[in-house]
N, C-alpha and C positions, 0 to 999 in steps of 0.2 A: 396135639400136633403130631402129624404123621410124616416123618422124613423119608419113609419108604426106601430105606437102604443107604441114605446119605448119613455121613458122620459130620457133625458140626461142632467145632471147638472154638470157644472164645479165648483169645490170647490176651485180652484186656484192651481197653480204649476202643478203637474202631477196627481192630485186627481180628480177622476170622480165618480159620483153616477149615476147608470143606473137602471131605473125601467122597468122591462120587461112587456110585454102585459099580462102575466099571474099573475102579482102582486108581483113578487119577486124583492128584492132590492140587487143590486150588487155594491160593492165598490172596485175601483181599486186604489192601492197605498194609504193606509190609513194614511194620514197626515192631520188631520182635526182640532182638538182642538189646536194643536201647530202651525198650518199653518197661517202665518201672512196675507195671501191673502184671507183666507176663511172668509166670512162675519159672524159676531157673531150669527146672527139668523139661520145660517146653521150648527153650530157646534154641536148642540144637535140632533144627529141622532135618528130617531124614531125606525128604525130597520135596520139590515143588515143581509141578508140571505147568501150572498156569498161575500168573500173577496179575491181579487187577488193581489199578491205582486210581483212586477217585480224584486226587488233586495233589499239589506239590508241597504241601506243608510237611515239615520234618516229623511231626507226630503221626504221619500217614505213610511217608516214603522214606523214613529215616534209615532203613536197612535195605532198601530196594536194590541199590547198586551191588552191595555185597552178596545178597541172595541171588541176584541175576548172574553174577560171575560164577558163583559156586554151583548153582543148580541148573542154569541155562533154561529157565522156563519160557514159555510164550508170554510176553508182557503186553498187556492191554492198557491203553491210556489215551487221553486226548492227544492230538498230533504234536502239540508243542512239548508236552511232558514226555511223550514217547521218544521224541527226537533228542531231548536232553538225556534221557536214560540210555539211549543208544550211544551217544557220544561218551558216556561214562563207562560203557562196557557191556550193556545188554545186547545180546546178539540176535534175539528173536522178538522184535517189537512188532506189534499188530495194532497200529494206530487206528482210531475210529472217531466218530463224532456223534453228537446227540441225535437220537432218532434212528441211528443205525443199529443193525443186528448182524453179528457174525458168529459162525461156528468156530469154537476154539476147543480143540480136543473133543471130549464127549459132552460138552455143554454148549448152549446157545447164549450169547451175551448181548444184551441190549443196553446201550448207553442212554441214560435219561438225564433230565435236568437236575441241577442242584444250585442253590443260591448261596455262594460263599466266595471268598477270595482264594487265590491259588499261586502266589509267588513262591519261587523255589530259592531257598537259601543256598547259594553256591559260593563257598568260601566266604569272602567278605562282601558279597553283593547279593542282591535279590534279583533273579531273572524271571522273565515272564513264563509262566507255566501253563498258559491256556486257561480255560474256564474249569471250575469245579464241576463234577458230575456225580451221578449215582449209577447203579447197575441193576438190571433185572436179569437174574441168572436162571435159565431154564435147563433142568437136568433131564437126562434121557428117560427117567421114570415119570416125567410130567410135572414134578414139583417145581414151583417158581418161587425164588427168594429175592426180595428187593433189599439191596444195601443202599441206604440213602446217602452215604457219604456224610460230609459236614454240610448242614443246610439249615435255613429257617424253614418254616412252613410256607408253602406257596400253593395257590389255587389249582395249578395244573397237576398236582398230585392226583386229582380226580381223573385226569387223562390217563395217568399211569394205571389206575384201577380199571378204567373202562377198556383200555387196549390190552393190557398185560395181565391184570387180575392176579397179582402175587398173593399167595396164601400166607406167607411169612414175611414180615417186615423187620429189618434191623434198623432201628431209628435212634439218632442221637437225642439225649434228653438232659445233658449236663447244664445247659444254660450258658450264658456269658458269650461263648464263641459260636454256639449253635442253638437249636431249639431247646427250651426248657420243657418241663412236663405240661404246662398249659398249652404251648404251641404244638407239642407232640400229640396231645389229645385231639386237637383240631385236625392234625395230619391223619390220625386214626379214623376220624369221621369221613375224611376224603378218600382214604385208601381202602377202608373196610377190610383189613386183613383178618384172618382167623387168629393169628398169633403175632405178637410183637415181642422182639427181644431187644431191650434197651441197651445202648452202648454210649461211649463217649461221656461217661460220668465218673466222678470219683478219682480220676487220675491226678488232677491238680486241685488246689483249694477252691479255685473259682468255679469249678464244675459241681455245683451244689444240687442239681436235680437228682432225684432218686426214683427207682421203679415204683415204690409204694405210692409216691405222689401221683404218678401217671395212672396207676391202677384205680385210685379213688375217682379219677375223672372219667375213666372209660370202664365201668364195671362189667360191661357185656363183652369185652375183648380179653382174651387170655394174654396177660403180661407176664412173660417168663423171665424171671431174673436169674441170670447165670453168674457163676463165679469165675474169675479168670483161671483158665486152665481146664475148665469143665467141658466135657464132651457129651453131646446129645446124640442118640442113635435112634 
């Protein structure tokens, strides 16, 4: 896998920190301080320039409001989720919808489909958070990374490959709430990435899928198992 100057850090679960070659910091699914898999020395973020939110569940946006208030990043999400975050204090929301692409800082962000629920726990009620989504992030060096968000496998992952051709795919494999290894293997056959970084596994007892199980099913694809807090360059 060649990141060509990008730094990629897994903070556990579905949360990734990406440092661009131009020096901007991008956070996907901001569950950091409350994330039990995020190492303590990684919880104090120095800066966040861009924040992408795939859907409204607490294990994906649990710290979004606090991070938005502290770092004032450009916040990307589906319109309903972006509106909720704005009401809670996010000042730079850039709502978009599936199929759209926008330039955000020094990356191009395309919102793609995901199949999942997206209710937001707001105090004692659940409010509508729009639909769940994934993102294809294209960096200025040409590298394209697909963060699938929370999803089952769906046939239109082939469209993501044909239109956007991401070389690196961040795929949930935990099972129960998302794809397990069997479904993720089928997703690999549709997406045909060079490298898959598994996510959304091991955080809770129900998330039983493991990278080794996926690797057995797709021996011709590089399955790169990261440790929470680990950075790839």
